[in-house]
N, C-alpha and C positions, 0 to 999 in steps of 0.2 A: 743500641737496641732499645727497639720500642713494642714494650708486653703491650699488649692491649691496644694497636695502631688507630681503631677506628678507625673513619676516613680520613686520618692523615696531618693534622693539625702542625704536630712532632716530626714525624717522619718526613715529612714533604723540609718543614724548613729544616730540619735536622740536614738532608740530603744536601740542600742548595749551601747550607751553610759548612759541609765537612768537602765538598767538593768533589771534582774528577779523582782526586788522589786517596779519597774516603770512601766510606763504607755504612751504607744503613741499614738495618735486619731492622724489618717490620714485622709484630707475628698479627692475625687478626683471622681469628673463628670462625666469622661470621661472612662463609661464602658471598655474601649481595655485596653485603663492603666490602669484601676484601675486594670485588670484582670493581666495584667505584674507588677502590684509592687507586688501582692495581692503573685502570685507564686515569688517573691523576697522573701516575709516575713517566707513563709514556707519552700524556700532553704535554707535562714538564721538558719531557729528553729527559729526567735521571737515570743512567744505566746504574748509578751509585745504589739504587735505594729498590733491597729485595723483598718482596711479600709474600712471607709463606702462610698461610691456612691451617694453621693450627694456635691452637691453645697451649698456654704455657703452666707446668705446675709440676708439682715435686715428683710427677711418675710418666712412662712415656707409655705412651697406649690410643685407648678412644672414653670417650667420657661425653655426658646428653649436656648441650648446650641449648639454653633456651633464651628465644630471639625474641627481647622484648618490641616494642613497636617505636621506643626511643633505642636506637643503636644504642648509647655509653653505657642503657641497663642491663642489655644481656650478659647472659654469666655461666658458665657450669653449672648442676645442678644435678643434685641424687635422682637416678632413677627412682620414678614414679613419683616423686618429691610433689603432694598436694598439692601445696604456693602456686603451683605453673596449669597453663592450659598445653595437655600433652601436646597437641598439635600445633605450639608453635618449640617443641623441644626436636632436635637433631642431632644423631650423633659426630661427633669431632673428632680429628687428630688433634693426641695432648702429649707435647715433648718436657724434656728441663732444658734448661738452657746448659746445663752440663755438656748435654748429649749432643747439644748443636755447636757447642766450641768446637766439642770433637768431628762430626759430621760433615764443618763446612771451613776447620780450619781456620775459624776465626784467629787473627794477629791480636794484640793485645787491646780489650775495650776499654772508653773512655769514658762513656759515659751510658746508664739502662735509663729509661723510664716506664714504671712501672703500676700500670693502670688496668687492672685484672676482677675488679668486681667485689671483693671481698675474698681473692684467691690469691694476696700478696704476698702471703707467711709462706703458702707452699711453691711460689716462685723464687721465693730466696730460698727456699731449704733447697729446690733443687738446683742453685749455683751455686754453691758452695764454693766448687773449683773456681769456677771464675771471681769469683769475688772476690775471695783471698789470693788468687795470683793476678787479676790486675788492676784490685782495688777501687773499682771506677765508681765517677760520682753516679750516687744514684737518688731516681727522686720518684719517689713510689705515695701512690693515695693511699692513708692513715684509715676513710671513711669509706664506706660501704651504706649507702642506705641512711639510716642511724644508727648502725652499727663501728665500731670502733677497732681497729684490726692491734688490741692493744698487745699479741706478743710482739710486734713487727721491731719494738723497741730495743727488748731484749737480745733476740735474735743478731740483731744488727753489732750490738756492742759485741756480743759473745766472735764474732769474727771479726773485730777490733773496727769496727764502722762508730761515727760518733755523731746519732742522728741527733738534725732540729728541726725546730717547727717552724715553716711562717704561716705567720700573723697578719691576717688582711688585714690592713688599714685603714683610714678616712677614706670613707664614699662621695 
């Protein structure tokens, strides 16, 4: 599962790795970015990669999504948030990973990548059943801009996960 798939660096690579016997589910709420990802899926012949134009959080419904000029910085926002240009805000569908597990009858999930621009704790909150039943390897972004998701480690530990940090080596 790839939450915040963007243009698909991880999703496309994962589809190639799992092959025809595996499946990749990529969530990308930006219509234009998801369209480009779908084009890449088609050009590469990845019938095992499903792109869903949805945001992922701890609820299902609709939300406001601020589309940034750099697609990696697009994110869910509160309605009327003063720090975003209202012309760049669109409504998007929102779901939870637990709901999708029911909706799509996923088998066992082995790996989840979460890069949801500050929404990561909410994604984890909406995936409690999936995380505890399948215990997949999870790669999650802990920093959004200059802010750290300080509750993430405790949330993962509460469901029996042992988080660790990857420290960048010499460049």
